[in-house]
N, C-alpha and C positions, 0 to 999 in steps of 0.2 A: 659391721659384716651382715648385720639386723636388717640393715637397710635396705645393702645390695640384695640379701634375699628376696625383701618383700617387691623389690622391683622388679626382680625378675620372676615372681609369682606374677606379679600385675601385667608383665610382658605377655607370659604364657595364657594366663587367661585371657587376655585379647587376640591374641592369633587363636584359641580354640573358639571365643565367640566369632571372629570373624568368620572360622571353618564353618561353624553352623549357622550361620546367616547366608553363605556360600550355599551350604548342601541343601536348605531350604527354599533357595531362589531357584535352584537348578531342579528340585523337586516340584516345585508349580509349573516352572515350563514345560518338563515333561507331563502334566497333567493336562496341561492345556494342549499340547501337540496331538496326545489321546485322544482327547476330547473333539479337537479340530479335523483329525484326519479319521480318526476309526468311531467316532460316536461313541466312545466308552468312557464309562465317569470313573474318577477314583472318587474313594470316600476317606472321611477322616477315621472312622473307627476300624480296629483289627477285626479281621477273618481270615481265611484259610488260606485263600488266595492272593499273591502278589502280582504286580507287572513290574519287570527290571529294565530299565531303561541303561542306554549305553551296553546290554548284553543281548542283542542279538546277532542276525544270521547277517545283516547289513552292513554291521562293522565289525566283522570278523570273529564273532566268538562262534566257537562249534559248539556243539552238542556234548561232547564228551567233556569239554572244560567246564562247561556251566551247569552239569549235572552233578560235577564233582564239587564246585565249589556249594550248590543249594542242598545236596544229600548228607552237609556237615551239621544240620540241623534240624533233622528230621526225615519221615518218609514223604518221600516225593509222591503224590498221586500223579501228576498232571504236569509236564514242561512242554509247552505250545512255542514253537519259533515260526511265526509267520515270515516267508520268502522274503527276503532283500527289505527289512523291516529292523530297526536299530534297538528293538523292544522282545520282552520275551516273558511270557506268562508261566507263572508256577504255581500250582496248589498242594498245599501241604495235608497230612492224615487231620492236623488239629488247628485251631487257630492258636496254640500256646507257641505251637512249631512255627507258626509262621511269622508272629511275633518274635520270636528268636531270632530270626533269619533276618526280619526286618532292622532291627537294632545291632545286629552283628556287621551287616551288608551295607546298607545305605549311609553314602558316604564313603565307603572303602574303595583303596587304588587297590586294581588288580593288572597284571602283565597279560597281553592275547600271546597265547602261546605260539601261536603260526607267524606273529606281527613282531613279534620284540617289540610290542606298543603298551606304554602305559594307558588305563582308561580308569574313569571313576563310575560307580553302580549308582544310583539312585532309584530309590524304592518308592513304590505306593501301595496300598492296599484297594483292590476293587473286589465289586461283589461276589463275582464268580467268574471263570476263565471260560471263555466262548469266542470261537472263532469259527467264521463262515468258510469251509473247504471249498475248492473250485472245485468243478463237475471234471469227475475223471476223463482225461482225454486219450486219444486212440492216435497211432501214428497216421500222418497226411495217405491219401490214398496214392498207390503206387510207390510208396517211401518202404525199401527194407535196409535194416543193418545182419548184416552177417560177422559174427562174432570168431575171431583167430582162424582168420584168412588164410594168415598166412603163419609160418614157425620164428620164433625170434633169431633164428639165424638167417632165415630170408629177410626178415625185417633188417638185422645189422647190415645185411648184403647191400641192399635195398639204399639206406641211409649213407653207407659209404659210397654208392655210384653216383652221388651228388658233391660235385666237386665247386664249395661256395667260395676259394681262393685263387683257384687257377683258371682254365678254362683262357687261354691267352688268344687262341684264334677266334674267340668270340663268334663260337660256332651255335651256341645257346644264349640266348637274350635272357641277360641276368638285370633285375633290378633290386635297390634298397628302397622299400618305401618305408612312408611313415608310421605304419602297425605293422611292418611283416618284410622278411627278404621274399623273391620270388622268384623263382626259373621257368622259362620256358622251352619246350622242346617239339619238334615236329612244325609248329607255327607259333610263329610269336602275336600274343594278345595287345592289340595296340591300345593303351589307354586314351588316347586323343579322339577315337571316335568309336568306343567300344565294340571293338569288334576285329577281325582278324584278318590280315592280307592273303586271299588265297591263292594268288597266283607268286607267292613268295615263299614258299617252304623253307624251314632253315635246315642247314646242312646236318650231318651226323645222325639224322634220328634220335629211336630213346633208348638210354642204357639198356643192355640185355637181357637183363634180370628181369627187365618192367615188360618185355617180350615174352618170356616163358609165364609171368603171372596172366598177362592178358590170355593167352592161350586157355589158361587154367578156368579164368572166368567165362570166354567162350564156349567150353566145353561143360562146364555146370550151368549154363543157362542165364547169367545174370545179366550179359550181353549179347545182343543180336548181331551188331557189326565190331568188328576191330577199330578202337580209337586211333586217331593219327596227330591228335594233339594231346600234351601233357604240360601243367602246369603244377609246379612244385612248389606251395608256400610253407617257410617256417616261422612259428609262432612262440615269441618268447613269453612266460607269466606277466600277465597286463595287457597284453598286445589282441588285437581282433581285427573284424572285419564287419563293415556295415551290411547292414540286411539288404538283400539282392536278388534279381532272378538272373542266371546266365541267356545271354541276349540270344532269342528265341532265332533271328536270322542267321546267326554265328554259329551255333551247334543243333546236331541233331537231338532225338530224344531223351535217349539214356545216357546220364551222365553217373561216373562213378568215382567217389573219393577213397582213398585210402588213408588210415590215420597211425602213423608210426610215432614212437617215442615217449608220448604220453596221450593220457585219455582227455574229453574234453565235452562240454557241456555246446550245443548248438541249438540255436533259436528258429524256429519255425514260425511264420504267418501267414494266415489267409486273408485276402482282403476285405473280409466280412468283421477283422479283428481278432477272431481265434489266433489262441498262442499254443504251441506246442514247445516243451524243452525236451531235449532228446540227448541220451547220452551216448557216446560215441568212444567204447573201450580202445584203448590201445593194441595196433594189430589187427582191427574190425574193419570194415568193408560200407560205406554206404552208395546203396542205389538209389537214385533218384528217378523217375522215370513217370510220364503222363501228367495226371494232374498237382504232384509234388514237385516234379521239375519245371512245369510251365506256368503254374498259377501263385505255389506259395513262397513269399522269398525265406530263405535262409541265411543266418550270421553269426557271428561268434562276439558277444560284449568283450570290451576290451577290461579285465579283470585278474586279478592275480588265484582268484579261488574260485570255485562253483558250486552253489546250491544243489545238493546230492540227497537220494534216500538213504537215511542213516541204519536202515535192516537188509539193503540190498550191497554193501561194500565188496562184498565177493564176487558179485554177477550184475554188473552197473551197467546195463543195456537196457533199450526202450526209454518210455515218456518217463520224467521227472514231474510226478502228481505234486498237489500242494497240498500233501496231510501233515498240517503244520506238529502234528506229534510224532511225525518221523524224517526228520531234515537235518540235514548237518551242511558242515564244510568240506570241502575236498580242494587243498592246495596245487595249482597248475603245476606240471612240468612244461618242456621242450617241446612242442609237437611239430611234427614237418608231416603236412599232407599231400598225396600225390593225387591230383584230377585229373582223371581222363576223358577224354570228349570227341566226338565224330564229327568233323567240318561239314557243315551244310552244305550244298552245293547249288540248292533252287529254295526259292521264297516258303518260309513256313506257313501252313495252313491249318493250324492247330486249332483246338475248338474255344480258344480263349483269347478272342480278337481284343478285348479291353485291354490285356498287359503283350500285345503282341505287334513287336516292332514291323513284322512285313506285311500287319494287316492293320496300319493306323486309321481309326476313322477318319472319313474324310466330312461327315454331316455337320454341319453346326448350329447349335440349337439356337432358336429365336427365342428373344426375351419375353416373357409375357407382358401386356400391359396391365394399369391399372384397372381391376373391375367395375363395371357400369352397375352392375344390379345383381341381387340375391345369387343367380343362377351362375355367373361368372364368377363370383368370390367362393362359392363351392367349389367350381371346376379348379381355381388356382389353387384352393387350399388342398384338393386332391393330388395334384400335380407336384406340387413345389412344398407341400408338408407331408403328408400323410403315407406318398409313394417314395419319399426319400428315409423316411423314417424307418421303413420296413426295409430298405435297401441298406441302410448304414449301422441297424439296428445293434448287431452285436461288437463292431469299433467304435460305437456310439457311448453303448454301456462301459466300455474299456475303459474312457474317458471319464466318468462320472461315477465315480466311488465315496468322494467323501463328502459327508453332508454338511450342511452350512449351519455353522453355530447357530444364527439366531432364529431357524427354522426349528433347531433340535431344541432350542430355549422355549420356543413357542409350544410344543409338543410335550415337554417335560414339564409345563404349568400347567397342564390338563390336568382335572382332577381325575383320579383312577376310576377304571372303568369304562372313561366316557367314548363313544362312539364315533369313530374318524373316516372319512372318507377323503384319500388323495386324487383329487381327479387331474388325471394327464401325471401319472405315477411313474413314466418311463422304466427304467430297470430294477424301480422299488426302494430306491436306497433309505428311503425314510420310512418305511413300512415295520420294520423291526427297532426303530430308535428308542420308542417307550416300550417296554412289555408290559405295562398297567393296562395300556389302551387296547382297544377292538379296534383297529384299523384293517381298510379294504382299499385296495388303490384299484382306478380304472385307466386303461390307455387308447387309443387309437390303434397302435400299432400292435398287431398279435404279435410279431417276432419280440416287441419290449415286453407284452405279457408272459410269453413264454419264459422269457429271461426271471422275471418275478417269481412263476414256478418253478424253476431250476432254483432258487433261493429258498424254496418251501415258504413265501408272504402269498398273501390271498391278492388276487386280482384277476379283472376280467376285462373284455374288450368293449369299449361302447365309444361313442362321440360324447365331447363335452358340454354339447347344448343338448343331449337327451340321455341323462344320466339313468339309468333303470333301478333305481332307490326310491321306496317311499316317502313321499313328502314330510320333511318334520321330522326325520328319524337319525338325524345325526348332531352329535353333541358339539362337533368342530369339523370344519374344512379344511384343506391346503390346496392351493393351486401354484404350483412353482414353475415359473418359465413356462406357462403354455398358452396364455390368451394373447401374449402378442403376435401369435401364429394366427390369430384371424384378421382377415384382412378389410373387414369395414368396419363403423362405430359402432353400426345397430349389432353385429355379430359377439362383438366384445362385450356391449353391456348384456346383450342375451346370456354371455357364457359365466358374466357374473349373476345374474337375475338367478341362473339355474344354480350354481354353488349354494344361493339364499333359498331356495326352495328346499331344498335338503335340508337346512338347519331347523331346528327346532327352534321356538322365541329365545333368545337371549342367547343363542348359541353362537359361535366366531368361526372367520374364518379368515387363513394369512394368505395373499395373494402376491405375488412376485410379479414384476414383467420388465424388459430390458429398458435402460435408460437412455435415451437421444445422450445425455449428459455424461460421458465417460470421464468428466474432468470436473469434479465438484469440491467445492472451497479447496482449492490449488492443490486437491490430491488425485492423481490418477487413480483408474481403474486396474483392478490387477488386469482385465481383458488389452487394457493399452500397455500395460508394465510389461507383460510378455510379447510384446513386439519384438518380432524375426524370431520367436521362438526360445528366446535367452530371458529367464526372469532376473527381475532386479535382483542383486546380491541382497540389500536390506530386504529382512522379512517384513509383509505386510503389516501393518499395524490397523488394525478392523478397527480398532476404537476409536482412532483418529479418522478414519473416512467415513465412520457411520454415523452420516449426521442426524439427527430426528428431526420431522418438520415441525412436526408436532406432536408429543408423548401424552400431551395432555388430552382433555376431551375439544373436540373441535368447537370453534366457534360459528353457530346456525344463524349468524343474523344474515338478512336482506343481501347485503354488502358483500359477504364470503358466497351466497347464494349466485349473486348476479356473476361473482367472478367465476364460479364453477360453468355456468350456463355461457358465458365465453370461452373457456379454455374447451368445452366440450365440442361449441360449435367447430372451433377453430381446428380439434383434431380431425373434425370430418373432411375440412378442406386444404390442410396443412400438408396432406401427402403429396404422392404425385399427380401429374397433371393427367386428369381421365383418359387423354387420349397417348399420353405418353407412355415409354415403354419402363420398366423397372428396373431401377438401377444394380448394377452389382457390386456389393461392398466390397473394397479393399480389406482383409482379415488384418487385425491390431492395428486399426487407425481409426480416428475420429467417427462418429456419424455424419452426412450432409445430407441426408434425406430420411424422413420417418419412414418410408414405404421401400422396401428394397430388398434384393436376394444377397442372403451370406453364403458363402461356397463351404463345402463341406470335402477336404479332401481325403478318400477312404484310406490312400496309405501316402503319408508326409514325405519329404525331399532332404529330412534331417535326419542323423544317425541318433546318438543320445540328445535329450531336448538341448537346446541351446550352442548347439555343435555341428557348423555346416559340415555334409560330407564333401570331401574333396576326392573329384574324379580320379585322380591317381590312386587312390587307395581304395578304388570299388574290386573286385574280384574279377578274376580274368573272364570276360564275358558276360560283365553282370552288366543290365541296362539301368541307366541314371533313375533315379525312382520318381523325377519329375514327369518323365515321358510315361512312366506306368501308372502316372496317379488316376483313378476314376474320381472326378468332381461334380457333386451333385450340389444345386443350389435349394437352400430353404428361403419361403417367405417370413421377414420379419416386419412388424409395424413396432419400433422403438416409440417410447413414452417420451414425452416432454415433462418436466416437471409442471406439478399439480394437475396433469390430465388424467391420472388414473383414479386420483380424489375425484376429481369432476364427472367422471362417469360414473363412480359408487354414489356420489350426492343427486343423480340424476333418476335413480332409484327411490322409490319410495317404500322399500323392504328393508332396507339396510340404513346404520348409521356406521361413519368412519371412527374407530376407536382411537386409532394411531397409525400415523405415515411416517417412513423413516426412507433413507438412501442407505442400500447396503452392497458396497461393491460395484457398482453400476448397474444398480438394479433399484428401480421405485417398489415400495412397497408398503400396504394397508394391512390394517386389522379391521375387520368388520364384525358388526354386531346385528344379527335378526330381529328386526321390531318386531 
């Protein structure tokens, strides 16, 4: 019996040991995820602040439930729940309370109340709880939300007026689509051509109660003309509709939509990348006119819950801000929308031709030639770099939020109090990475610099070839994904020389440029892995793909210098033929030319990333997004292996300390001589 007890104790001890190892492994993974995506570093010693992985709005944890869990261990001063993230931050009144919560909750299994699903919490300490809230948003121009437009009794009668089962005479076109049920009255919307057949009205007209409702809307001034087309959509929890604009040529200006049965959050997006989430309460009316109808896309993300304001549960209408201290989850119910439109009888002549199918642009853009001289190079960059970034700044910024780990590593390695310039800082995502540094950014795009200002980081507008900072005043500089936009070898060398001018002797600079080799040492870059908009299921192993070329001091032998000279001369001749047009690159494919134009689609043609939009799942009257896309072309010179080092070695003011390949980029660390 004693032996049996010992065996059982040994087995129990082994189980506990395995569980502790698993918790530690998950903890480390959570640490790496937080650093990779947010640039937030977890620490080993106890503080007042914790990050709780698996307990975020993004994986179904409500604010109410998480508060109840964490308040058991002490006074909670702050609880931040970032939207769509699988983690949250909590700050306790004392370090002892935080330590108590850490010991009790790390590795603990809890059940998500709204989903009847078990999750395990993984806890880490952080220095402090900080999160950059988004800039407050306003409703898109021309959009209104009118609450309680009808009574509960009118709502019941309108819902009962729709027969989803009968309708044997098929006088109303009814379809069951992938993401919802839909029924048309007045005119059928045809998904094969995204329009209505204006010569074939449906028999039967609208349900009688709808006519009474429309008279009320006309009388109160919400619409100017009585609609003659009605689309009824029914959404179960988890269903939605892709972002779309109702076809300009199909319908007139004002479009109104009634929300019945349940509330919903609808997402609106401007072509420049601005997004606004809007709560549509039950029995409310959405009115879209002008810019909100013609220019902004609107859609419903397929999910079973929405992120909403925690403090406004009683009056949930208007924009949903990103105040991470006031967000929670709201479970969706079955929602039925009645969307009324007026069929258009003549071509649309709105003031938004870039997204208007009646005013499709007929001009074809002539591809530019490779520049012959300094003037042509400057003109090429003005048209195909500077102007493009001014146009796409908001959208571009919305896709550039995750700091690259090895850039973060460089910034964190600098001594406290260092003065650092980020030349070509874009939206400023690196300017707040290390609070122990004095960092300033600059960029050629005023609109990107404005975004930096909204984030409360320091940046100004200037050209990377002429930075208005005193020579020798910086301890370090970074230039991330900038120098590949210069169109001649001389201008690329001048940009690196300007970085060196800013540095004090012994100061260092980190430079990243796009690589010609998007497959290196049998590993595809992230750029190729996201071909067709779908990421590989395997998480990218950056350690395996970041192959250092020379992590030691470089060999400055005459043989090495000769090789650098050959590469530098080759780079001047290896691009496009001087008389040829610059080729347009096909996104997410390997490069076939060093000098090329890379398309930027201001509005993509997919719904969720990696999920193609099925034409049949579009809303009635929406235009397919490919036809609405504004496509801009950016000039790039992609660097061959060794070329960036060769440019640096051609300068007598710097030496290469280190060079490496990082996710489709060639990178060097330079020291000012």
